[in-house]
C-alpha positions in Angstrom: 39.5 43.5 8.8 35.8 44.5 9.1 35.3 44.1 5.4 36.9 40.7 5.3 35.8 39.1 8.5 32.4 40.8 9.3 31.1 41.5 5.8 32.7 38.4 4.3 34.0 40.5 1.3 36.5 39.1 -1.2 36.4 42.1 -3.5 38.6 45.1 -2.7 36.6 47.3 -5.0 33.6 46.9 -2.8 35.4 48.4 0.2 34.0 51.9 -0.5 35.3 53.6 2.6 38.8 53.0 1.4 40.4 55.4 -1.1 40.1 54.4 -4.7 43.9 54.4 -5.2 44.3 52.1 -2.2 41.6 49.7 -3.5 43.3 49.6 -6.9 46.7 48.9 -5.3 45.3 46.2 -3.1 43.7 44.5 -6.1 47.1 44.5 -7.9 49.2 43.0 -5.0 46.8 40.9 -2.9 43.9 38.6 -3.0 41.1 37.6 -0.5 40.6 33.8 -0.9 39.2 31.2 1.5 39.5 27.4 1.3 37.6 25.9 -1.6 34.3 24.4 -0.8 34.2 20.7 -2.1 31.0 19.8 -0.3 28.4 21.5 1.7 25.5 19.5 3.3 22.8 20.0 5.9 21.8 17.2 8.2 18.1 16.5 9.1 18.7 18.2 12.5 20.1 21.4 10.9 23.8 20.7 11.4 25.8 21.9 8.4 29.1 20.4 7.2 31.7 21.8 4.8 34.4 19.7 3.2 37.1 22.3 2.3 40.1 22.0 0.1 43.3 23.6 1.5 46.5 24.6 -0.3 48.1 21.2 -1.0 44.9 19.6 -2.2 44.1 18.0 1.1 40.5 18.1 2.5 39.5 19.1 6.0 36.0 19.3 7.5 34.1 22.1 9.4 30.8 21.7 11.1 28.2 24.3 12.2 25.9 23.0 14.9 22.8 25.1 15.7 21.2 24.9 19.2 17.7 23.7 19.4 16.6 27.2 20.6 18.2 28.8 17.6 20.2 31.3 19.7 23.6 29.5 19.6 25.4 28.4 16.5 28.7 26.6 17.3 31.4 26.1 14.6 33.7 23.1 15.0 37.0 24.0 13.5 39.9 21.8 12.3 43.6 22.6 13.0 45.4 19.8 11.2 45.1 17.7 8.0 44.3 14.5 9.8 45.6 14.2 13.3 49.1 13.8 14.7 47.7 11.7 17.6 46.0 8.3 17.3 43.2 8.0 19.9 41.8 4.5 19.5 38.1 5.6 19.4 38.4 8.4 16.9 38.0 7.8 13.1 39.8 11.1 12.3 43.0 9.6 13.9 42.8 6.5 11.7 43.5 8.6 8.6 46.9 9.5 9.8 48.5 12.9 9.6 49.8 15.1 6.8 50.5 18.6 8.1 49.5 21.6 10.3 47.0 24.1 8.9 48.1 27.6 8.6 46.5 30.4 10.5 44.9 31.5 7.3 43.4 28.0 6.7 42.1 27.9 10.2 40.4 31.3 10.2 39.3 30.5 6.6 36.9 27.9 7.9 35.2 30.5 10.1 35.1 32.9 7.0 33.6 30.3 4.8 30.9 29.3 7.3 30.0 32.9 8.1 29.8 33.9 4.4 27.5 30.9 3.8 25.1 31.8 6.6 25.3 35.6 6.1 27.4 38.7 7.1 27.7 39.7 10.7 26.1 43.1 10.6 24.0 42.5 13.7 26.1 41.3 16.7 22.9 40.0 18.4 22.3 37.7 15.5 25.7 36.4 14.6 25.9 33.6 12.0 28.6 31.9 14.2 28.1 32.6 18.0 30.7 30.0 19.3 33.9 28.4 18.0 35.3 25.1 19.3 38.7 23.9 18.2 37.5 20.4 18.2 37.7 19.4 14.6 40.3 17.4 12.9 43.7 17.5 14.7 45.2 18.4 18.0 45.2 22.2 18.3 48.1 22.6 20.8 50.4 20.7 18.4 49.8 23.5 16.0 50.2 26.3 18.6 51.8 28.9 16.4 48.9 28.9 13.9 46.0 28.2 16.2 46.7 31.1 18.6 46.8 33.8 15.9 43.6 32.4 14.4 41.9 32.5 17.8 43.0 36.0 18.4 41.2 37.0 15.1 38.1 35.2 16.4 38.2 37.4 19.5 39.2 40.7 17.9 36.5 43.4 17.8 37.5 44.1 14.2 37.4 40.4 13.3 34.6 38.1 14.6 34.2 39.8 18.0 33.6 36.6 20.0 33.8 36.4 23.7 36.8 34.5 25.2 34.1 32.3 26.9 32.6 31.5 23.5 35.9 30.3 22.0 37.0 26.9 23.3 40.2 25.0 22.7 40.0 21.2 23.2 43.2 19.2 23.8 44.0 15.7 24.5 46.6 16.9 27.0 49.8 18.5 25.6 50.8 19.8 29.0 53.7 22.2 28.1 51.4 23.9 25.5 48.5 24.3 28.0 51.0 26.2 30.1 52.1 28.3 27.1 48.5 29.0 26.1 47.8 30.4 29.5 50.5 32.9 28.9 49.0 34.0 25.6 45.3 34.1 26.2 42.5 32.8 28.4 39.9 31.2 26.0 37.8 28.4 27.4 39.6 25.1 27.9 38.2 21.6 27.3 40.2 18.4 28.1 39.6 15.1 26.1 39.9 12.9 29.2 37.8 9.8 28.4 39.3 7.6 31.2 39.7 7.8 34.9 42.9 5.7 35.2 46.2 6.0 33.5 46.1 2.4 32.5 42.9 2.8 30.5 43.8 6.2 29.2 47.1 4.9 27.9 45.0 2.7 25.6 42.4 5.2 24.5 44.6 8.4 24.4 48.2 7.4 23.8 49.6 10.9 24.6 48.8 9.9 28.2 52.0 7.8 28.2 54.0 11.0 27.9 51.8 13.3 30.0 49.7 11.4 32.5 46.5 12.3 34.1 48.1 13.9 37.2 50.3 16.1 35.1 47.4 17.0 32.9 45.2 18.1 35.8 48.0 20.0 37.4 48.3 22.0 34.1 44.6 22.7 34.2 44.9 24.2 37.7 47.8 26.3 36.5 45.7 27.5 33.5 42.7 28.4 35.6 44.9 30.4 38.0 46.0 32.6 35.1 42.3 33.4 34.1 41.1 36.7 35.5 37.6 35.4 36.2 36.0 32.4 37.8 36.4 29.7 35.1 35.8 26.0 34.9 37.4 23.4 32.6 35.2 21.2 30.5 36.0 17.5 30.8 35.0 15.6 27.7 34.3 12.0 28.4 33.4 9.6 25.5 31.4 6.7 26.8 32.3 3.4 25.2 30.2 0.3 26.0 31.9 -1.9 28.7 35.1 0.0 28.4 34.6 3.1 30.6 30.9 3.3 31.2 30.5 1.4 34.5 29.7 2.7 38.1 33.3 2.1 39.2 34.5 4.4 36.3 32.1 7.1 37.4 33.3 6.8 41.0 36.9 7.0 39.9 36.2 10.0 37.7 34.5 11.9 40.6 37.5 11.2 42.9 39.9 12.3 40.2 38.3 15.6 39.5 37.3 16.6 43.1 39.8 19.4 43.4 39.3 20.8 39.9 36.6 23.4 39.0 35.0 21.6 36.1 31.9 20.5 34.4 31.7 17.1 32.7 30.4 16.6 29.1 29.5 13.0 28.4 29.7 12.0 24.7 28.2 8.6 23.6 30.7 6.9 21.3 29.9 7.5 17.6 30.6 4.2 15.8 32.7 3.9 12.7 33.7 0.7 10.7 36.1 -1.7 12.4 36.7 0.4 15.5 36.2 -2.5 17.8 34.1 -0.4 20.1 30.3 0.0 20.6 28.0 2.7 21.7 26.4 2.3 25.1 22.7 2.1 25.4 20.8 5.4 26.1 19.8 3.9 29.5 23.4 3.2 30.3 24.4 6.8 29.4 21.6 8.1 31.7 22.8 5.8 34.5 26.3 7.1 34.2 25.1 10.7 34.2 23.0 10.0 37.4 26.0 8.4 39.2 28.0 11.6 38.6 24.9 13.7 39.7 24.8 11.7 42.9 28.5 12.4 43.4 27.9 16.1 43.2 29.0 16.8 39.6 27.4 18.9 36.8 27.3 16.4 34.0 25.6 16.9 30.7 25.1 14.5 27.8 26.2 15.9 24.4 23.4 15.3 21.9 24.7 13.5 18.8 24.3 15.9 15.9 24.8 15.6 12.2 25.2 11.8 12.3 23.4 11.4 9.0 26.2 13.4 7.2 29.0 12.0 9.2 29.5 15.2 11.1 29.2 13.9 14.7 32.0 13.9 17.2 34.9 11.7 16.2 33.5 11.1 12.7 35.3 14.0 10.8 37.4 12.7 8.0 39.0 14.4 5.1 41.5 13.6 2.4 44.9 13.1 4.0 48.1 12.4 2.2 49.2 10.4 5.2 52.9 10.8 5.8 52.7 8.7 8.9 51.5 5.5 7.1 49.1 5.1 10.0 46.1 4.8 7.7 47.8 2.0 5.7 48.6 0.1 8.9 45.0 0.5 10.1 43.5 -0.8 6.8 46.0 -3.7 6.9 45.0 -4.6 10.4 41.3 -4.5 9.5 42.0 -6.8 6.6 43.9 -9.2 8.8 41.1 -9.3 11.3 38.6 -10.0 8.6 40.8 -12.9 7.3 
């Protein structure tokens, strides 16, 4: 595990602390191979993006975001080819859905990124310091592959990350939040984006199955299983004239008053024919101030990697869409244009 995950080795012969017969046997019966790198690009702000080819020829995307102080490097990892959900403000969902990634394809994204930056010989200077399951796909709808991959991220013989530095972001698959709490206690982020069920039904369709109340109750149960004081991160994408007004801030504050949480505001990242617009910076700051005044810790996520389409909600790959969602979306755009 150390040779593969910490040194980034793909050559059994290089594993010199293993016996020679074992190395020869391993070379005969096994291989170490990550996803193929189709594209690697670096944004003007230092964000790096990889387009990776997985087993069936599909493409997924992985993004490494360095903090401005250089001390934190956060890798955004995908869990599905496309996305099984269809959130209305996310370009990834418009591609449709092909399949779940395997545990190997998930951890392979970390392996590729770490090898590209350099081996993890010095724990104080890790190439990847944080992982967020916020890439393509809904992680909790690929539970059986995501959890083993995250356990490798945490393992001392793997990537040795703290459970507070591995975050799973979900749109609200309530039964799987409960199941996750029985397996591990990584950090939890909730893609909320609305303060009422009526609006969230439009933005995040899974809300029609698991409404906001059920979702927040699941968050309380998850935190109760954590052995330390923990908060849930509430992700809230601000969309101009949709959910960015003072009444929305007040509703959000009332909704979250019993939940230990911090709020991460994400200005909407536009994509063609979405029908939504990005709010002005002043409006984003006003919304943040309203939440401050109501007693909440609210941060604004800086848009990173926009010039290489690596920003939040912009990740796209090559999806053999078995849902036909992509074709329907393209058809609707064409009809609107006509």
